[in-house]
VOKE-211409 format. One line per field, with one value per residue (C-alpha): residue number from 1; residue in three letters; x, y, z. Coordinates in Angstrom, 3 decimals. Example, Ala and Ser with C-alpha at 12.3 -4.5 7.8 and 13.67 -1.06 7.14 Angstrom:
<recs>
k <- [1,2]
r <- [ala,ser]
east <- [12.300,13.670]
north <- [-4.500,-1.060]
up <- [7.800,7.140]
</recs>
This chain:
<recs>
k <- [1,2,3,4,5,6,7,8,9,10,11,12,13,14,15,16,17,18,19,20,21,22,23,24,25,26,27,28,29,30,31,32,33,34,35,36,37,38,39,40,41,42,43,44,45,46,47,48,49,50,51,52,53,54,55,56,57,58,59,60,61,62,63,64,65,66,67,68,69,70,71,72,73,74,75,76,77,78,79,80,81,82,83,84,85,86,87,88,89,90,91,92,93,94,95,96,97,98,99,100,101,102,103,104,105,106,107,108,109,110,111,112,113,114,115,116,117,118,119,120,121,122,123,124,125,126,127,128,129,130,131,132,133,134,135,136,137,138,139,140,141,142,143,144,145,146,147,148,149,150,151,152,153,154,155,156,157,158,159,160,161,162,163,164,165,166,167,168,169,170,171,172,173,174,175,176,177,178,179,180,181,182,183,184,185,186,187,188,189,190,191,192,193,194,195,196,197,198,199,200,201,202,203,204,205,206,207,208,209,210,211,212,213,214,215,216,217,218,219,220,221,222,223,224,225,226,227,228,229,230,231,232,233,234,235,236,237,238,239,240,241,242,243,244,245,246,247,248,249,250,251,252,253,254,255,256,257,258,259,260,261,262,263,264,265,266,267,268,269,270,271,272,273,274,275,276,277,278,279,280,281,282,283,284,285,286,287,288,289,290,291,292,293,294,295,296,297,298,299,300,301,302,303,304,305,306,307,308,309,310,311,312,313,314,315,316,317,318,319,320,321,322,323,324,325,326,327,328,329,330,331,332,333,334,335,336,337,338,339,340,341,342,343,344,345,346,347,348,349,350,351,352,353,354,355,356,357,358,359,360,361,362,363,364,365,366,367,368,369,370,371,372,373,374,375,376,377,378,379,380,381,382,383,384,385,386,387,388,389,390,391,392,393,394,395,396,397,398,399,400,401,402,403,404,405,406,407,408,409,410,411,412,413,414,415,416,417,418,419,420,421,422,423,424,425,426,427,428,429,430,431,432,433,434,435,436,437,438,439,440,441,442,443,444,445,446,447,448,449,450,451,452,453,454,455,456,457,458,459,460,461,462,463,464,465,466,467,468,469,470,471,472,473,474,475,476,477,478,479,480,481,482,483,484,485,486,487,488,489,490,491,492,493,494,495,496,497,498,499]
r <- [unk,unk,unk,unk,unk,unk,unk,unk,unk,unk,unk,unk,unk,unk,unk,unk,unk,unk,unk,unk,unk,unk,unk,unk,unk,unk,unk,unk,unk,unk,unk,unk,unk,unk,unk,unk,unk,unk,unk,unk,unk,unk,unk,unk,unk,unk,unk,unk,unk,unk,unk,unk,unk,unk,unk,unk,unk,unk,unk,unk,unk,unk,unk,unk,unk,unk,unk,unk,unk,unk,unk,unk,unk,unk,unk,unk,unk,unk,unk,unk,unk,unk,unk,unk,unk,unk,unk,unk,unk,unk,unk,unk,unk,unk,unk,unk,unk,unk,unk,unk,unk,unk,unk,unk,unk,unk,unk,unk,unk,unk,unk,unk,unk,unk,unk,unk,unk,unk,unk,unk,unk,unk,unk,unk,unk,unk,unk,unk,unk,unk,unk,unk,unk,unk,unk,unk,unk,unk,unk,unk,unk,unk,unk,unk,unk,unk,unk,unk,unk,unk,unk,unk,unk,unk,unk,unk,unk,unk,unk,unk,unk,unk,unk,unk,unk,unk,unk,unk,unk,unk,unk,unk,unk,unk,unk,unk,unk,unk,unk,unk,unk,unk,unk,unk,unk,unk,unk,unk,unk,unk,unk,unk,unk,unk,unk,unk,unk,unk,unk,unk,unk,unk,unk,unk,unk,unk,unk,unk,unk,unk,unk,unk,unk,unk,unk,unk,unk,unk,unk,unk,unk,unk,unk,unk,unk,unk,unk,unk,unk,unk,unk,unk,unk,unk,unk,unk,unk,unk,unk,unk,unk,unk,unk,unk,unk,unk,unk,unk,unk,unk,unk,unk,unk,unk,unk,unk,unk,unk,unk,unk,unk,unk,unk,unk,unk,unk,unk,unk,unk,unk,unk,unk,unk,unk,unk,unk,unk,unk,unk,unk,unk,unk,unk,unk,unk,unk,unk,unk,unk,unk,unk,unk,unk,unk,unk,unk,unk,unk,unk,unk,unk,unk,unk,unk,unk,unk,unk,unk,unk,unk,unk,unk,unk,unk,unk,unk,unk,unk,unk,unk,unk,unk,unk,unk,unk,unk,unk,unk,unk,unk,unk,unk,unk,unk,unk,unk,unk,unk,unk,unk,unk,unk,unk,unk,unk,unk,unk,unk,unk,unk,unk,unk,unk,unk,unk,unk,unk,unk,unk,unk,unk,unk,unk,unk,unk,unk,unk,unk,unk,unk,unk,unk,unk,unk,unk,unk,unk,unk,unk,unk,unk,unk,unk,unk,unk,unk,unk,unk,unk,unk,unk,unk,unk,unk,unk,unk,unk,unk,unk,unk,unk,unk,unk,unk,unk,unk,unk,unk,unk,unk,unk,unk,unk,unk,unk,unk,unk,unk,unk,unk,unk,unk,unk,unk,unk,unk,unk,unk,unk,unk,unk,unk,unk,unk,unk,unk,unk,unk,unk,unk,unk,unk,unk,unk,unk,unk,unk,unk,unk,unk,unk,unk,unk,unk,unk,unk,unk,unk,unk,unk,unk,unk,unk,unk,unk,unk,unk,unk,unk,unk,unk,unk,unk,unk,unk,unk,unk,unk,unk,unk,unk,unk,unk,unk,unk,unk,unk,unk,unk,unk,unk,unk,unk,unk,unk,unk,unk,unk,unk]
east <- [-32.946,-31.167,-28.225,-26.828,-23.205,-22.032,-19.632,-17.073,-14.706,-12.786,-12.085,-9.116,-8.135,-5.311,-2.948,-2.402,0.693,-0.722,-1.176,1.469,3.354,1.114,3.389,4.252,0.705,0.529,-0.732,-0.104,2.312,1.928,0.202,-0.955,-1.503,-4.902,-4.833,-7.008,-10.811,-13.085,-16.366,-19.359,-22.148,-25.372,-26.981,-30.709,-32.718,-35.947,-35.970,-35.497,-32.798,-34.411,-32.115,-29.010,-30.367,-30.710,-27.220,-28.805,-27.402,-28.941,-26.888,-26.663,-23.044,-21.183,-17.615,-15.856,-16.860,-20.154,-21.918,-25.603,-27.841,-26.553,-28.574,-26.516,-28.193,-26.222,-25.722,-22.987,-20.008,-17.980,-20.540,-23.298,-25.419,-25.081,-28.052,-27.404,-29.704,-28.901,-28.216,-31.370,-32.519,-34.901,-34.744,-35.577,-38.889,-37.333,-34.843,-37.481,-39.561,-36.683,-36.520,-40.278,-40.453,-38.160,-39.348,-43.088,-43.870,-41.860,-40.125,-36.475,-34.444,-30.765,-29.007,-25.237,-22.934,-19.564,-16.883,-13.886,-10.572,-9.824,-6.272,-6.802,-4.510,-5.276,-3.819,-3.273,-1.849,0.896,-1.700,-2.829,-6.161,-7.634,-7.700,-8.813,-8.969,-7.217,-7.702,-6.789,-9.777,-9.570,-13.133,-15.066,-18.450,-21.199,-24.439,-27.474,-30.540,-29.600,-27.451,-24.517,-21.547,-18.649,-15.871,-12.712,-10.742,-8.586,-9.292,-8.071,-10.584,-9.879,-12.663,-12.525,-12.762,-15.996,-15.969,-12.842,-12.041,-12.892,-9.903,-7.691,-8.894,-7.645,-4.159,-4.300,-5.621,-2.603,-0.184,-1.880,-1.865,1.836,2.322,0.490,-2.801,-5.882,-9.410,-11.833,-14.074,-17.003,-18.472,-18.997,-18.198,-21.776,-21.740,-18.629,-20.130,-23.197,-21.105,-18.834,-21.503,-24.201,-25.005,-28.003,-31.426,-33.496,-31.930,-33.973,-32.551,-30.581,-32.494,-30.728,-29.879,-33.156,-33.986,-37.732,-40.121,-41.316,-37.768,-37.043,-40.216,-39.722,-36.135,-37.449,-40.252,-37.846,-35.725,-38.766,-39.932,-36.490,-36.478,-39.844,-38.668,-35.281,-36.838,-39.068,-36.458,-35.240,-38.785,-39.152,-35.865,-37.116,-34.085,-33.989,-35.789,-36.761,-40.471,-40.013,-37.902,-40.362,-43.298,-41.551,-40.908,-44.600,-45.457,-42.973,-44.520,-48.050,-47.062,-45.384,-48.521,-50.730,-48.469,-47.480,-50.841,-50.009,-47.214,-48.588,-52.226,-54.031,-56.712,-53.963,-51.948,-54.819,-55.675,-51.966,-51.759,-54.716,-52.868,-49.713,-51.828,-53.167,-49.622,-48.422,-51.303,-50.341,-46.757,-47.833,-49.388,-45.936,-44.008,-46.349,-46.075,-42.264,-42.229,-44.615,-42.787,-39.395,-40.773,-42.497,-39.602,-37.183,-39.511,-39.814,-36.045,-35.636,-37.673,-35.923,-36.504,-38.537,-41.151,-41.757,-44.634,-45.761,-44.817,-44.953,-41.902,-43.189,-46.651,-45.162,-42.876,-45.730,-47.919,-45.232,-44.146,-47.640,-48.687,-45.436,-45.727,-49.275,-48.676,-45.396,-47.058,-49.750,-47.258,-45.313,-48.616,-49.339,-45.972,-46.710,-50.168,-51.159,-52.288,-48.776,-47.119,-49.667,-48.823,-45.134,-45.933,-48.176,-45.335,-43.020,-45.622,-46.362,-42.691,-42.143,-45.058,-45.706,-48.974,-47.285,-49.295,-48.279,-46.456,-44.152,-42.226,-41.607,-38.599,-38.721,-38.078,-41.478,-43.594,-42.111,-41.585,-45.259,-46.407,-44.038,-45.094,-48.749,-48.044,-46.155,-49.124,-51.368,-49.012,-49.000,-52.776,-53.022,-50.396,-52.125,-55.510,-54.105,-52.469,-55.816,-57.387,-57.186,-55.079,-57.022,-58.246,-59.234,-55.789,-54.132,-56.017,-55.265,-51.524,-51.591,-53.090,-50.454,-47.774,-49.064,-49.110,-45.629,-44.380,-45.951,-44.244,-40.927,-41.154,-42.192,-39.204,-36.926,-38.245,-37.725,-34.326,-32.160,-33.837,-34.431,-31.237,-30.595,-34.015,-35.765,-33.204,-33.597,-37.363,-37.041,-34.811,-37.263,-40.174,-38.124,-37.663,-41.370,-42.468,-39.971,-41.569,-45.108,-44.217,-43.035,-46.315,-48.355,-46.284,-47.138,-50.845,-50.572,-48.415,-51.002,-53.763,-51.683,-50.807,-54.464,-55.293,-52.478,-53.423,-57.031,-55.818,-53.317,-55.937,-58.374,-55.626,-55.175,-51.836,-50.675,-51.348,-49.237,-46.394,-48.747,-50.164,-46.672,-45.638,-48.886,-48.140,-44.645,-46.054,-48.534,-45.664,-43.731,-46.724,-47.190,-43.513,-43.860,-46.886,-44.954,-42.034,-44.167,-44.853,-41.116,-40.139,-42.804,-41.765,-38.240,-39.438,-41.857,-39.241,-36.668,-38.939,-37.622,-38.693]
north <- [-38.819,-40.488,-42.812,-45.397,-46.154,-48.936,-47.291,-49.476,-47.510,-47.459,-44.532,-43.938,-41.479,-39.102,-37.052,-34.647,-36.504,-36.862,-40.017,-42.724,-44.144,-46.652,-47.626,-50.770,-52.098,-55.145,-54.138,-50.387,-49.092,-45.395,-42.949,-39.929,-36.517,-35.239,-31.994,-30.316,-30.263,-28.094,-29.802,-28.230,-30.599,-29.959,-33.058,-33.394,-35.417,-35.256,-33.053,-36.163,-37.496,-40.755,-41.226,-40.964,-43.660,-45.907,-45.086,-43.419,-40.133,-37.551,-34.594,-31.717,-31.230,-28.743,-29.029,-31.976,-33.992,-35.309,-32.195,-32.838,-34.705,-37.994,-40.541,-43.305,-46.551,-49.129,-52.525,-54.130,-52.934,-50.459,-50.829,-48.416,-47.668,-43.981,-42.729,-39.419,-36.769,-33.417,-30.327,-28.420,-26.191,-28.692,-32.392,-34.312,-36.140,-39.425,-39.355,-38.272,-41.256,-43.641,-42.561,-42.358,-45.631,-43.963,-40.365,-41.249,-37.885,-35.797,-32.811,-33.168,-30.223,-29.256,-30.771,-30.641,-28.808,-30.373,-28.421,-30.523,-29.739,-33.022,-33.847,-36.574,-39.399,-42.062,-45.537,-47.005,-50.255,-50.685,-50.033,-46.821,-48.302,-46.746,-49.172,-46.841,-43.185,-42.245,-38.832,-36.850,-34.770,-31.710,-31.516,-28.677,-29.719,-27.315,-28.372,-26.642,-28.003,-27.950,-25.831,-28.138,-26.321,-27.114,-29.668,-30.179,-33.310,-34.924,-38.351,-40.623,-42.164,-44.957,-45.690,-48.645,-47.862,-48.851,-52.599,-53.126,-56.157,-55.432,-57.551,-54.693,-52.513,-55.184,-54.780,-51.005,-51.474,-53.673,-51.056,-48.222,-50.147,-50.885,-47.138,-46.641,-45.461,-46.708,-47.223,-44.413,-44.898,-43.559,-45.249,-41.905,-38.215,-37.453,-39.940,-38.271,-34.828,-35.813,-37.282,-34.244,-31.507,-32.704,-36.319,-37.911,-37.359,-39.989,-43.306,-46.468,-48.367,-51.492,-54.492,-56.750,-60.366,-62.363,-64.368,-64.969,-66.298,-62.744,-61.461,-63.986,-63.239,-59.500,-59.869,-61.815,-59.354,-56.393,-58.092,-58.483,-54.889,-53.634,-55.824,-54.431,-50.825,-51.452,-53.279,-50.318,-48.354,-51.529,-52.304,-48.765,-49.182,-52.469,-54.397,-58.165,-60.137,-56.966,-57.584,-61.181,-60.244,-57.611,-59.956,-62.735,-60.354,-59.462,-63.173,-63.900,-61.237,-62.481,-66.088,-65.108,-63.302,-66.322,-69.105,-67.466,-66.170,-67.502,-64.917,-61.949,-60.870,-61.544,-59.003,-56.451,-58.289,-59.569,-56.105,-55.565,-58.972,-58.013,-54.978,-57.015,-59.440,-56.572,-55.322,-58.840,-59.195,-55.992,-57.116,-60.533,-59.247,-58.226,-61.150,-63.852,-62.289,-62.404,-66.052,-67.117,-65.103,-66.576,-70.126,-69.992,-68.242,-70.836,-73.703,-72.198,-71.846,-75.586,-76.580,-77.457,-74.718,-77.101,-77.419,-73.704,-72.896,-69.316,-66.129,-67.812,-65.972,-62.581,-63.147,-64.303,-61.286,-58.929,-60.605,-60.443,-56.878,-55.449,-57.000,-56.068,-52.463,-52.223,-53.931,-52.066,-48.621,-49.698,-51.082,-47.811,-46.042,-48.531,-47.823,-44.089,-44.527,-43.260,-46.824,-48.255,-45.427,-45.906,-49.619,-48.809,-46.499,-49.200,-51.739,-49.317,-48.648,-52.324,-53.180,-50.217,-51.269,-54.973,-56.659,-59.407,-62.072,-63.899,-66.703,-64.092,-63.940,-67.699,-69.634,-69.991,-73.729,-74.879,-71.985,-71.643,-75.401,-76.165,-73.638,-74.968,-78.552,-77.549,-75.984,-79.073,-81.269,-79.147,-79.600,-83.355,-83.536,-81.431,-83.439,-86.685,-85.342,-84.136,-87.455,-89.219,-87.233,-88.287,-86.100,-83.049,-79.632,-80.735,-82.217,-79.143,-76.946,-79.191,-79.237,-75.444,-75.250,-77.659,-75.451,-72.346,-74.097,-75.493,-71.954,-70.856,-73.719,-72.871,-69.268,-70.357,-72.685,-69.850,-67.528,-70.202,-71.391,-69.034,-70.465,-74.097,-74.660,-77.557,-79.264,-75.994,-75.257,-78.803,-78.420,-75.092,-76.732,-79.591,-77.197,-75.258,-78.476,-79.259,-75.764,-75.916,-79.096,-77.895,-74.477,-76.061,-77.933,-74.753,-72.861,-75.621,-75.153,-71.425,-71.918,-74.274,-71.722,-69.048,-71.271,-72.084,-68.380,-67.625,-70.487,-69.244,-65.799,-67.224,-69.497,-66.575,-64.660,-67.524,-68.656,-72.286,-73.294,-76.486,-75.101,-73.974,-77.475,-78.961,-76.649,-77.456,-81.156,-80.644,-78.636,-81.389,-83.894,-81.675,-81.530,-85.308,-85.811,-83.535,-85.506,-88.774,-87.373,-85.932,-89.214,-90.036,-86.550,-86.410,-89.795,-88.478,-85.231,-86.953,-89.453,-86.711,-84.330,-84.128,-80.909]
up <- [46.898,49.834,49.258,51.663,52.550,54.855,57.295,59.017,61.264,64.498,66.806,69.073,71.779,70.896,73.025,70.127,69.081,65.569,63.547,64.161,61.187,59.422,56.548,58.493,58.194,55.908,52.471,52.886,50.240,51.045,53.381,51.343,52.936,51.738,53.674,56.297,56.140,58.273,59.215,60.901,62.009,63.893,65.406,65.790,68.291,70.292,73.395,75.560,73.241,72.154,69.166,71.342,73.664,70.591,69.281,66.234,64.949,62.631,61.553,59.080,58.080,55.903,54.763,53.231,50.178,51.622,52.903,53.558,55.956,57.391,59.346,60.951,62.025,64.071,62.441,64.574,66.664,64.538,61.682,60.749,57.704,56.764,54.803,53.073,51.751,50.061,52.101,53.089,55.954,57.496,58.289,55.056,55.230,54.105,57.016,59.539,58.468,59.168,62.823,63.384,65.310,67.832,67.797,67.695,66.170,68.635,66.988,65.978,67.335,67.363,70.393,69.701,67.350,66.494,64.643,63.585,61.981,60.203,59.090,56.502,55.349,52.710,53.196,49.725,48.338,45.682,42.898,44.523,45.601,48.717,51.666,54.417,55.394,58.634,60.196,63.273,64.369,66.608,67.904,69.547,70.936,71.967,73.658,72.120,73.860,77.511,79.809,79.307,77.904,75.659,75.336,73.276,72.436,69.793,68.323,65.584,63.183,60.699,58.185,55.831,52.097,50.349,49.664,51.730,53.885,57.569,58.515,57.329,60.210,62.627,61.115,61.517,65.078,65.921,64.600,66.471,69.749,69.320,69.026,72.336,70.897,72.789,71.482,72.260,75.284,73.220,70.149,68.378,68.586,69.495,72.355,73.785,73.256,75.232,78.012,78.327,77.970,80.316,79.626,77.935,79.426,81.253,80.337,80.735,83.717,82.776,84.133,86.611,85.720,85.468,88.597,88.754,86.123,85.497,85.077,82.344,80.378,80.581,79.298,76.329,75.677,75.809,73.141,70.864,71.448,70.506,67.375,66.228,66.654,65.056,62.072,61.227,59.236,57.544,56.393,55.042,53.141,51.717,53.013,52.536,55.276,57.206,56.962,58.094,61.102,62.214,61.785,63.749,66.651,66.847,66.842,69.596,71.791,71.139,71.791,75.066,76.261,75.430,76.711,79.934,81.136,84.633,84.791,82.796,83.315,80.025,80.876,80.174,77.493,75.321,73.884,73.203,71.514,69.323,68.098,67.478,65.492,63.403,62.689,61.847,59.438,57.661,57.524,56.277,53.078,51.819,53.324,51.987,48.568,48.759,49.742,46.988,44.332,45.342,45.438,42.046,40.358,41.629,40.560,37.076,36.833,37.605,34.556,31.300,28.690,26.529,29.276,29.591,27.208,26.763,28.629,32.066,33.490,32.305,33.755,37.064,37.221,36.486,39.094,41.780,40.973,40.844,44.115,45.874,44.759,46.061,49.409,50.029,49.659,52.001,54.513,54.727,55.397,58.157,59.800,59.637,61.160,64.609,65.376,64.937,66.874,69.663,69.739,70.142,73.046,74.563,74.429,76.197,78.916,79.412,79.888,82.213,84.383,83.611,84.668,86.689,88.538,91.674,89.873,88.303,91.577,91.652,90.410,86.633,86.294,87.472,86.188,82.707,82.296,82.989,80.399,77.709,78.398,78.015,74.625,73.482,74.450,72.230,69.285,69.851,69.736,66.598,64.706,65.600,64.541,61.209,60.441,61.036,58.180,54.525,52.192,51.004,52.146,55.634,56.315,54.786,57.221,60.199,59.369,59.161,62.645,63.933,62.399,64.108,67.508,66.881,66.284,69.568,71.355,69.761,70.933,74.412,74.603,73.404,76.098,78.767,77.523,79.618,82.713,81.664,79.664,77.289,77.282,76.308,73.616,72.290,72.154,70.343,67.770,67.332,66.878,64.302,62.306,62.570,61.490,58.621,57.281,57.864,56.461,53.214,53.106,53.618,51.065,48.587,49.349,48.677,45.573,44.068,44.695,42.947,40.034,39.573,39.434,37.004,34.739,34.487,33.504,31.006,29.444,29.093,27.262,24.808,26.279,26.723,30.334,30.226,32.370,35.101,35.334,35.439,38.284,40.053,39.885,41.270,44.176,44.853,44.973,47.438,49.729,49.572,50.417,53.471,54.618,54.312,56.275,59.080,61.010,61.074,62.187,64.857,66.251,66.738,68.302,70.657,71.790,72.451,74.341,77.910,79.522]
</recs>
């Protein structure tokens, strides 16, 4: 079974002078010699080194206290999640699955072997608590998959202890720099090994600074494509908010295709948008369940104990858990499907050879601005039409439609913001406020439907349904409050729109 460790570390170049004295670092009471460790790691990647291009590493390592398979996923500068699996002869299935959005089924083969002699020191405080591990590594790199060669170097690595304060590494960094030690030019040993033994194959060219309308949209679309691919392992690991972030990225791409049809040929993008809609729908089954469960659990927690009649909490927990378990298993199967992997390939191909129309070559201010204004006008009409309806199911549906168009307008404004500046950012913020209000209203609609279903089941089981009715009434009041607030909010938005 894989385990995860948050790895926070910094790497430094070394001239073989060893580790400078670190006893002067604030908080360090002693530097303990932990001896020499011999490490032998074989790194795996696709033949065209897709993991390396994504700053992802997968290795099989022997030696040291953590021998086994290690998958490292980038989180932020100097921060990675290291996912470990027991030592075996082949890549563990659970780790292979976590890189599938990048490998797309291509075989994982040995690409680099790193053998390191690691001289380890522990930095501890006055109580003997480990603050960080500092080591001097003598590294021998050997290229395995291409006619590259070998390389040798020495580096210093400082890794924060589990649960430590990242600010401590800044103190160590200051001491090392004072001693003349410079940060490494490579973010990892593997990156340096690639560089010094033949480079990384076929890198995607770095796009130039956006100039035209098409440039700006493609930059935005690339960001969303990357987010979708990078969220895949987080969704598989069931990390908080991962499903939501992946789903939002699919929506942003779809909205961009629809709003900016004057720039990107919809004859090409519409089939891609349909596949993105399918994936968003599959993701939505899990996400909608999460939102409802959180909302109803919080509402139940707000009630005084005397108003909770019967096993309401237990029934809600069972309902949420059973549905989440079912939709989650299905979702992982969706991510493993040939349809999803084909979609990822399609997105790559579309961005490599985009279906640009004539207006794509024009200045972005006029082209993007006109499209965003058109979307905003649609939202305005939908809000007005919804407010003309009496409270009830028809208004609920109309407000939901207005919310969906407001989201589309928000994403369009975000895509245009680098070119249009403040007015587009202001509109995006306004649309976020509007979708927040309308989202709370729609969540209330869904919560009431769920409460109605749960109360029927509870009643049939002979349980007191009083609490379900009470929660229903509170949700009804929340929806009414949102509807009262909407005219005031929309008046402010409409008056401030200046795009």
